[in-house]
Gaussian input, Z-matrix of N, CA and C with variables (Angstrom, degrees):
# hf/3-21g

backbone

0 1
 N
 C     1     B1
 C     2     B2     1     A1
 N     3     B3     2     A2     1     D1
 C     4     B4     3     A3     2     D2
 C     5     B5     4     A4     3     D3
 N     6     B6     5     A5     4     D4
 C     7     B7     6     A6     5     D5
 C     8     B8     7     A7     6     D6
 N     9     B9     8     A8     7     D7
 C    10    B10     9     A9     8     D8
 C    11    B11    10    A10     9     D9
 N    12    B12    11    A11    10    D10
 C    13    B13    12    A12    11    D11
 C    14    B14    13    A13    12    D12
 N    15    B15    14    A14    13    D13
 C    16    B16    15    A15    14    D14
 C    17    B17    16    A16    15    D15
 N    18    B18    17    A17    16    D16
 C    19    B19    18    A18    17    D17
 C    20    B20    19    A19    18    D18
 N    21    B21    20    A20    19    D19
 C    22    B22    21    A21    20    D20
 C    23    B23    22    A22    21    D21
 N    24    B24    23    A23    22    D22
 C    25    B25    24    A24    23    D23
 C    26    B26    25    A25    24    D24
 N    27    B27    26    A26    25    D25
 C    28    B28    27    A27    26    D26
 C    29    B29    28    A28    27    D27
 N    30    B30    29    A29    28    D28
 C    31    B31    30    A30    29    D29
 C    32    B32    31    A31    30    D30
 N    33    B33    32    A32    31    D31
 C    34    B34    33    A33    32    D32
 C    35    B35    34    A34    33    D33
 N    36    B36    35    A35    34    D34
 C    37    B37    36    A36    35    D35
 C    38    B38    37    A37    36    D36
 N    39    B39    38    A38    37    D37
 C    40    B40    39    A39    38    D38
 C    41    B41    40    A40    39    D39
 N    42    B42    41    A41    40    D40
 C    43    B43    42    A42    41    D41
 C    44    B44    43    A43    42    D42
 N    45    B45    44    A44    43    D43
 C    46    B46    45    A45    44    D44
 C    47    B47    46    A46    45    D45
 N    48    B48    47    A47    46    D46
 C    49    B49    48    A48    47    D47
 C    50    B50    49    A49    48    D48
 N    51    B51    50    A50    49    D49
 C    52    B52    51    A51    50    D50
 C    53    B53    52    A52    51    D51
 N    54    B54    53    A53    52    D52
 C    55    B55    54    A54    53    D53
 C    56    B56    55    A55    54    D54
 N    57    B57    56    A56    55    D55
 C    58    B58    57    A57    56    D56
 C    59    B59    58    A58    57    D57
 N    60    B60    59    A59    58    D58
 C    61    B61    60    A60    59    D59
 C    62    B62    61    A61    60    D60
 N    63    B63    62    A62    61    D61
 C    64    B64    63    A63    62    D62
 C    65    B65    64    A64    63    D63
 N    66    B66    65    A65    64    D64
 C    67    B67    66    A66    65    D65
 C    68    B68    67    A67    66    D66
 N    69    B69    68    A68    67    D67
 C    70    B70    69    A69    68    D68
 C    71    B71    70    A70    69    D69
 N    72    B72    71    A71    70    D70
 C    73    B73    72    A72    71    D71
 C    74    B74    73    A73    72    D72
 N    75    B75    74    A74    73    D73
 C    76    B76    75    A75    74    D74
 C    77    B77    76    A76    75    D75
 N    78    B78    77    A77    76    D76
 C    79    B79    78    A78    77    D77
 C    80    B80    79    A79    78    D78
 N    81    B81    80    A80    79    D79
 C    82    B82    81    A81    80    D80
 C    83    B83    82    A82    81    D81
 N    84    B84    83    A83    82    D82
 C    85    B85    84    A84    83    D83
 C    86    B86    85    A85    84    D84
 N    87    B87    86    A86    85    D85
 C    88    B88    87    A87    86    D86
 C    89    B89    88    A88    87    D87
 N    90    B90    89    A89    88    D88
 C    91    B91    90    A90    89    D89
 C    92    B92    91    A91    90    D90
 N    93    B93    92    A92    91    D91
 C    94    B94    93    A93    92    D92
 C    95    B95    94    A94    93    D93
 N    96    B96    95    A95    94    D94
 C    97    B97    96    A96    95    D95
 C    98    B98    97    A97    96    D96
 N    99    B99    98    A98    97    D97
 C   100   B100    99    A99    98    D98
 C   101   B101   100   A100    99    D99
 N   102   B102   101   A101   100   D100
 C   103   B103   102   A102   101   D101
 C   104   B104   103   A103   102   D102
 N   105   B105   104   A104   103   D103
 C   106   B106   105   A105   104   D104
 C   107   B107   106   A106   105   D105
 N   108   B108   107   A107   106   D106
 C   109   B109   108   A108   107   D107
 C   110   B110   109   A109   108   D108
 N   111   B111   110   A110   109   D109
 C   112   B112   111   A111   110   D110
 C   113   B113   112   A112   111   D111
 N   114   B114   113   A113   112   D112
 C   115   B115   114   A114   113   D113
 C   116   B116   115   A115   114   D114
 N   117   B117   116   A116   115   D115
 C   118   B118   117   A117   116   D116
 C   119   B119   118   A118   117   D117
 N   120   B120   119   A119   118   D118
 C   121   B121   120   A120   119   D119
 C   122   B122   121   A121   120   D120
 N   123   B123   122   A122   121   D121
 C   124   B124   123   A123   122   D122
 C   125   B125   124   A124   123   D123
 N   126   B126   125   A125   124   D124
 C   127   B127   126   A126   125   D125
 C   128   B128   127   A127   126   D126
 N   129   B129   128   A128   127   D127
 C   130   B130   129   A129   128   D128
 C   131   B131   130   A130   129   D129
 N   132   B132   131   A131   130   D130
 C   133   B133   132   A132   131   D131
 C   134   B134   133   A133   132   D132
 N   135   B135   134   A134   133   D133
 C   136   B136   135   A135   134   D134
 C   137   B137   136   A136   135   D135
 N   138   B138   137   A137   136   D136
 C   139   B139   138   A138   137   D137
 C   140   B140   139   A139   138   D138
 N   141   B141   140   A140   139   D139
 C   142   B142   141   A141   140   D140
 C   143   B143   142   A142   141   D141
 N   144   B144   143   A143   142   D142
 C   145   B145   144   A144   143   D143
 C   146   B146   145   A145   144   D144
 N   147   B147   146   A146   145   D145
 C   148   B148   147   A147   146   D146
 C   149   B149   148   A148   147   D147
 N   150   B150   149   A149   148   D148
 C   151   B151   150   A150   149   D149
 C   152   B152   151   A151   150   D150
 N   153   B153   152   A152   151   D151
 C   154   B154   153   A153   152   D152
 C   155   B155   154   A154   153   D153
 N   156   B156   155   A155   154   D154
 C   157   B157   156   A156   155   D155
 C   158   B158   157   A157   156   D156
 N   159   B159   158   A158   157   D157
 C   160   B160   159   A159   158   D158
 C   161   B161   160   A160   159   D159
 N   162   B162   161   A161   160   D160
 C   163   B163   162   A162   161   D161
 C   164   B164   163   A163   162   D162
 N   165   B165   164   A164   163   D163
 C   166   B166   165   A165   164   D164
 C   167   B167   166   A166   165   D165
 N   168   B168   167   A167   166   D166
 C   169   B169   168   A168   167   D167
 C   170   B170   169   A169   168   D168
 N   171   B171   170   A170   169   D169
 C   172   B172   171   A171   170   D170
 C   173   B173   172   A172   171   D171
 N   174   B174   173   A173   172   D172
 C   175   B175   174   A174   173   D173
 C   176   B176   175   A175   174   D174
 N   177   B177   176   A176   175   D175
 C   178   B178   177   A177   176   D176
 C   179   B179   178   A178   177   D177
 N   180   B180   179   A179   178   D178
 C   181   B181   180   A180   179   D179
 C   182   B182   181   A181   180   D180
 N   183   B183   182   A182   181   D181
 C   184   B184   183   A183   182   D182
 C   185   B185   184   A184   183   D183
 N   186   B186   185   A185   184   D184
 C   187   B187   186   A186   185   D185
 C   188   B188   187   A187   186   D186
 N   189   B189   188   A188   187   D187
 C   190   B190   189   A189   188   D188
 C   191   B191   190   A190   189   D189
 N   192   B192   191   A191   190   D190
 C   193   B193   192   A192   191   D191
 C   194   B194   193   A193   192   D192
 N   195   B195   194   A194   193   D193
 C   196   B196   195   A195   194   D194
 C   197   B197   196   A196   195   D195
 N   198   B198   197   A197   196   D196
 C   199   B199   198   A198   197   D197
 C   200   B200   199   A199   198   D198
 N   201   B201   200   A200   199   D199
 C   202   B202   201   A201   200   D200
 C   203   B203   202   A202   201   D201
 N   204   B204   203   A203   202   D202
 C   205   B205   204   A204   203   D203
 C   206   B206   205   A205   204   D204
 N   207   B207   206   A206   205   D205
 C   208   B208   207   A207   206   D206
 C   209   B209   208   A208   207   D207
 N   210   B210   209   A209   208   D208
 C   211   B211   210   A210   209   D209
 C   212   B212   211   A211   210   D210
 N   213   B213   212   A212   211   D211
 C   214   B214   213   A213   212   D212
 C   215   B215   214   A214   213   D213
 N   216   B216   215   A215   214   D214
 C   217   B217   216   A216   215   D215
 C   218   B218   217   A217   216   D216
 N   219   B219   218   A218   217   D217
 C   220   B220   219   A219   218   D218
 C   221   B221   220   A220   219   D219
 N   222   B222   221   A221   220   D220
 C   223   B223   222   A222   221   D221
 C   224   B224   223   A223   222   D222
 N   225   B225   224   A224   223   D223
 C   226   B226   225   A225   224   D224
 C   227   B227   226   A226   225   D225
 N   228   B228   227   A227   226   D226
 C   229   B229   228   A228   227   D227
 C   230   B230   229   A229   228   D228
 N   231   B231   230   A230   229   D229
 C   232   B232   231   A231   230   D230
 C   233   B233   232   A232   231   D231
 N   234   B234   233   A233   232   D232
 C   235   B235   234   A234   233   D233
 C   236   B236   235   A235   234   D234

   B1=1.4535
   B2=1.5297
   B3=1.3137
   B4=1.4605
   B5=1.5253
   B6=1.3157
   B7=1.4603
   B8=1.5143
   B9=1.3140
   B10=1.4535
   B11=1.5209
   B12=1.3253
   B13=1.4649
   B14=1.5200
   B15=1.3019
   B16=1.4634
   B17=1.5281
   B18=1.3222
   B19=1.4636
   B20=1.5164
   B21=1.3102
   B22=1.4562
   B23=1.5217
   B24=1.3267
   B25=1.4676
   B26=1.5209
   B27=1.3203
   B28=1.4582
   B29=1.5259
   B30=1.3212
   B31=1.4636
   B32=1.5211
   B33=1.3001
   B34=1.4587
   B35=1.5137
   B36=1.3122
   B37=1.4505
   B38=1.5183
   B39=1.3025
   B40=1.4621
   B41=1.5216
   B42=1.3261
   B43=1.4665
   B44=1.5239
   B45=1.3355
   B46=1.4686
   B47=1.5220
   B48=1.3332
   B49=1.4660
   B50=1.5254
   B51=1.3168
   B52=1.4624
   B53=1.5306
   B54=1.3213
   B55=1.4695
   B56=1.5266
   B57=1.3371
   B58=1.4622
   B59=1.5266
   B60=1.3195
   B61=1.4658
   B62=1.5210
   B63=1.3155
   B64=1.4667
   B65=1.5222
   B66=1.3404
   B67=1.4703
   B68=1.5217
   B69=1.3296
   B70=1.4619
   B71=1.5274
   B72=1.3268
   B73=1.4717
   B74=1.5216
   B75=1.3324
   B76=1.4577
   B77=1.5355
   B78=1.3253
   B79=1.4558
   B80=1.5181
   B81=1.3171
   B82=1.4631
   B83=1.5330
   B84=1.3150
   B85=1.4606
   B86=1.5356
   B87=1.3308
   B88=1.4620
   B89=1.5301
   B90=1.3113
   B91=1.4646
   B92=1.5248
   B93=1.3325
   B94=1.4641
   B95=1.5198
   B96=1.3260
   B97=1.4619
   B98=1.5247
   B99=1.3294
   B100=1.4616
   B101=1.5256
   B102=1.3296
   B103=1.4641
   B104=1.5290
   B105=1.3262
   B106=1.4584
   B107=1.5348
   B108=1.3253
   B109=1.4631
   B110=1.5280
   B111=1.3196
   B112=1.4631
   B113=1.5292
   B114=1.3256
   B115=1.4620
   B116=1.5279
   B117=1.3245
   B118=1.4640
   B119=1.5207
   B120=1.3318
   B121=1.4666
   B122=1.5267
   B123=1.3187
   B124=1.4613
   B125=1.5317
   B126=1.3276
   B127=1.4621
   B128=1.5281
   B129=1.3238
   B130=1.4627
   B131=1.5237
   B132=1.3281
   B133=1.4681
   B134=1.5209
   B135=1.3365
   B136=1.4623
   B137=1.5164
   B138=1.3179
   B139=1.4637
   B140=1.5309
   B141=1.3253
   B142=1.4640
   B143=1.5296
   B144=1.3315
   B145=1.4646
   B146=1.5204
   B147=1.3331
   B148=1.4631
   B149=1.5283
   B150=1.3268
   B151=1.4582
   B152=1.5305
   B153=1.3375
   B154=1.4657
   B155=1.5319
   B156=1.3317
   B157=1.4622
   B158=1.5299
   B159=1.3216
   B160=1.4650
   B161=1.5224
   B162=1.3236
   B163=1.4618
   B164=1.5251
   B165=1.3189
   B166=1.4617
   B167=1.5276
   B168=1.3216
   B169=1.4616
   B170=1.5271
   B171=1.3232
   B172=1.4629
   B173=1.5181
   B174=1.3172
   B175=1.4582
   B176=1.5202
   B177=1.3227
   B178=1.4625
   B179=1.5182
   B180=1.3055
   B181=1.4567
   B182=1.5202
   B183=1.3138
   B184=1.4571
   B185=1.5231
   B186=1.3315
   B187=1.4542
   B188=1.5200
   B189=1.3126
   B190=1.4612
   B191=1.5275
   B192=1.3337
   B193=1.4590
   B194=1.5225
   B195=1.3141
   B196=1.4611
   B197=1.5124
   B198=1.3060
   B199=1.4585
   B200=1.5241
   B201=1.3074
   B202=1.4504
   B203=1.5139
   B204=1.3362
   B205=1.4651
   B206=1.5234
   B207=1.3313
   B208=1.4514
   B209=1.5226
   B210=1.3107
   B211=1.4558
   B212=1.5258
   B213=1.3347
   B214=1.4580
   B215=1.5267
   B216=1.3078
   B217=1.4574
   B218=1.5262
   B219=1.3227
   B220=1.4585
   B221=1.5134
   B222=1.3334
   B223=1.4479
   B224=1.5224
   B225=1.3190
   B226=1.4539
   B227=1.5118
   B228=1.3265
   B229=1.4588
   B230=1.5285
   B231=1.3220
   B232=1.4561
   B233=1.5182
   B234=1.3252
   B235=1.4638
   B236=1.5057
   A1=108.66
   A2=116.29
   A3=121.59
   A4=108.97
   A5=115.70
   A6=120.06
   A7=109.74
   A8=115.47
   A9=122.33
   A10=108.38
   A11=116.24
   A12=119.54
   A13=109.50
   A14=115.46
   A15=123.62
   A16=107.40
   A17=115.17
   A18=120.50
   A19=109.21
   A20=116.46
   A21=122.07
   A22=107.47
   A23=116.66
   A24=121.98
   A25=107.11
   A26=116.03
   A27=122.05
   A28=108.81
   A29=116.16
   A30=120.32
   A31=109.43
   A32=113.61
   A33=120.16
   A34=108.04
   A35=116.03
   A36=121.46
   A37=111.28
   A38=115.97
   A39=122.43
   A40=111.13
   A41=117.09
   A42=120.95
   A43=110.10
   A44=117.07
   A45=120.71
   A46=110.06
   A47=117.14
   A48=120.66
   A49=111.39
   A50=116.49
   A51=120.47
   A52=110.54
   A53=116.36
   A54=120.67
   A55=110.50
   A56=117.03
   A57=121.18
   A58=110.98
   A59=117.59
   A60=120.60
   A61=111.52
   A62=116.29
   A63=120.65
   A64=110.23
   A65=116.49
   A66=120.09
   A67=111.41
   A68=116.27
   A69=120.64
   A70=110.73
   A71=117.27
   A72=120.86
   A73=111.36
   A74=116.28
   A75=120.92
   A76=112.49
   A77=116.61
   A78=120.55
   A79=113.59
   A80=116.03
   A81=120.36
   A82=110.93
   A83=115.22
   A84=122.13
   A85=109.37
   A86=116.53
   A87=121.66
   A88=109.80
   A89=115.97
   A90=122.79
   A91=112.38
   A92=117.52
   A93=120.06
   A94=111.42
   A95=117.22
   A96=120.83
   A97=111.01
   A98=116.59
   A99=120.22
   A100=110.11
   A101=116.46
   A102=120.91
   A103=110.78
   A104=117.52
   A105=121.77
   A106=110.57
   A107=116.28
   A108=120.35
   A109=111.70
   A110=116.75
   A111=120.39
   A112=111.29
   A113=116.96
   A114=120.77
   A115=110.28
   A116=116.85
   A117=121.03
   A118=112.07
   A119=116.28
   A120=120.02
   A121=110.91
   A122=117.57
   A123=121.18
   A124=110.97
   A125=117.25
   A126=120.85
   A127=110.96
   A128=116.77
   A129=119.97
   A130=111.29
   A131=117.43
   A132=121.21
   A133=110.94
   A134=117.26
   A135=120.25
   A136=110.57
   A137=116.19
   A138=120.88
   A139=111.37
   A140=117.09
   A141=120.47
   A142=110.93
   A143=117.03
   A144=120.54
   A145=111.21
   A146=116.76
   A147=120.81
   A148=111.43
   A149=116.42
   A150=121.59
   A151=111.99
   A152=115.71
   A153=122.76
   A154=111.90
   A155=115.25
   A156=121.96
   A157=108.72
   A158=116.00
   A159=122.22
   A160=106.78
   A161=116.00
   A162=120.12
   A163=111.50
   A164=115.17
   A165=122.13
   A166=109.36
   A167=115.60
   A168=122.30
   A169=107.29
   A170=116.31
   A171=120.33
   A172=110.98
   A173=114.09
   A174=120.86
   A175=108.26
   A176=115.72
   A177=122.07
   A178=109.30
   A179=115.91
   A180=121.52
   A181=106.31
   A182=116.42
   A183=122.07
   A184=107.58
   A185=115.45
   A186=121.06
   A187=109.82
   A188=116.18
   A189=120.55
   A190=108.73
   A191=116.51
   A192=120.94
   A193=110.86
   A194=115.35
   A195=123.02
   A196=106.60
   A197=115.87
   A198=119.01
   A199=107.57
   A200=116.95
   A201=121.30
   A202=114.23
   A203=118.56
   A204=120.18
   A205=109.74
   A206=115.06
   A207=119.54
   A208=109.33
   A209=115.01
   A210=120.48
   A211=108.18
   A212=114.92
   A213=121.49
   A214=106.62
   A215=116.38
   A216=122.37
   A217=107.84
   A218=115.88
   A219=122.18
   A220=106.49
   A221=116.25
   A222=118.92
   A223=110.02
   A224=114.49
   A225=119.26
   A226=110.73
   A227=114.53
   A228=121.27
   A229=108.85
   A230=115.79
   A231=120.46
   A232=110.59
   A233=116.77
   A234=122.43
   A235=109.61
   D1=123.98
   D2=177.05
   D3=-113.51
   D4=114.67
   D5=178.25
   D6=-81.29
   D7=141.84
   D8=-178.64
   D9=-128.61
   D10=138.50
   D11=173.40
   D12=-143.64
   D13=143.63
   D14=178.33
   D15=-136.10
   D16=145.36
   D17=-178.56
   D18=-128.97
   D19=141.53
   D20=174.04
   D21=-136.31
   D22=128.07
   D23=176.29
   D24=-103.54
   D25=126.80
   D26=-177.84
   D27=-119.96
   D28=145.15
   D29=176.79
   D30=-123.00
   D31=149.78
   D32=177.56
   D33=-96.18
   D34=153.94
   D35=177.56
   D36=-94.81
   D37=162.52
   D38=-179.28
   D39=-59.37
   D40=-44.59
   D41=-177.83
   D42=-65.41
   D43=-42.60
   D44=178.52
   D45=-60.63
   D46=-43.50
   D47=178.89
   D48=-61.43
   D49=-42.03
   D50=-177.89
   D51=-64.55
   D52=-47.56
   D53=179.86
   D54=-64.30
   D55=-43.52
   D56=-179.75
   D57=-64.45
   D58=-36.50
   D59=178.06
   D60=-61.13
   D61=-42.19
   D62=178.41
   D63=-66.36
   D64=-45.99
   D65=178.99
   D66=-61.91
   D67=-38.04
   D68=179.81
   D69=-62.94
   D70=-42.13
   D71=178.77
   D72=-62.92
   D73=-31.10
   D74=-178.73
   D75=-90.61
   D76=-0.82
   D77=178.66
   D78=74.70
   D79=26.58
   D80=-178.49
   D81=-92.17
   D82=166.22
   D83=178.17
   D84=-72.40
   D85=137.74
   D86=-177.03
   D87=-95.92
   D88=74.48
   D89=-175.67
   D90=-58.62
   D91=-36.46
   D92=-177.64
   D93=-61.10
   D94=-39.79
   D95=179.10
   D96=-71.40
   D97=-37.57
   D98=176.39
   D99=-61.30
   D100=-43.63
   D101=179.16
   D102=-63.78
   D103=-38.76
   D104=178.51
   D105=-62.32
   D106=-46.20
   D107=178.08
   D108=-64.55
   D109=-44.11
   D110=179.61
   D111=-62.82
   D112=-38.20
   D113=178.19
   D114=-63.96
   D115=-45.00
   D116=179.33
   D117=-62.45
   D118=-43.38
   D119=178.90
   D120=-65.49
   D121=-39.97
   D122=178.90
   D123=-63.62
   D124=-38.74
   D125=178.15
   D126=-63.56
   D127=-38.67
   D128=177.86
   D129=-63.66
   D130=-44.54
   D131=-179.84
   D132=-66.58
   D133=-36.60
   D134=176.55
   D135=-61.98
   D136=-42.47
   D137=178.09
   D138=-62.36
   D139=-41.25
   D140=177.68
   D141=-63.31
   D142=-43.04
   D143=179.56
   D144=-63.68
   D145=-40.27
   D146=179.09
   D147=-62.68
   D148=-32.80
   D149=179.27
   D150=-90.14
   D151=3.78
   D152=178.89
   D153=56.38
   D154=47.27
   D155=178.82
   D156=-109.31
   D157=126.78
   D158=175.80
   D159=-113.97
   D160=131.28
   D161=-177.12
   D162=-97.77
   D163=137.85
   D164=174.40
   D165=-74.84
   D166=-42.88
   D167=174.59
   D168=-148.24
   D169=158.29
   D170=179.68
   D171=-152.65
   D172=165.57
   D173=178.82
   D174=-149.21
   D175=144.88
   D176=173.75
   D177=-103.41
   D178=143.22
   D179=166.82
   D180=-129.64
   D181=127.52
   D182=-177.87
   D183=-121.04
   D184=124.76
   D185=-174.98
   D186=-133.53
   D187=138.50
   D188=174.66
   D189=-78.06
   D190=126.41
   D191=178.56
   D192=-86.37
   D193=-52.54
   D194=177.28
   D195=-142.49
   D196=177.81
   D197=174.81
   D198=-68.44
   D199=105.20
   D200=179.15
   D201=113.46
   D202=-4.01
   D203=179.90
   D204=-138.05
   D205=144.78
   D206=177.49
   D207=-141.21
   D208=159.46
   D209=178.32
   D210=-118.69
   D211=136.23
   D212=176.14
   D213=-111.95
   D214=119.03
   D215=178.88
   D216=-109.59
   D217=125.83
   D218=174.73
   D219=-115.49
   D220=124.04
   D221=177.73
   D222=-140.76
   D223=157.06
   D224=-179.40
   D225=178.17
   D226=-162.42
   D227=-177.62
   D228=-118.91
   D229=129.91
   D230=179.30
   D231=-75.81
   D232=149.67
   D233=177.43
   D234=-75.22

């Protein structure tokens, strides 16, 4: 069993925060944050493909580091 883990730290921009704050008050979907998370996850998978790693199973953990930054952890077991 070979355990694999990858980490990506993503930050939000001032403009994204401002727009998301307004959308949040109106109860709208926060597309900018979804795109940020999807971009981070895609970068992790690209890195795995470049290293020719195929996972048997995997899990994401997403944690806010500070106001404006988050970490995406992808871990699992390689085939």
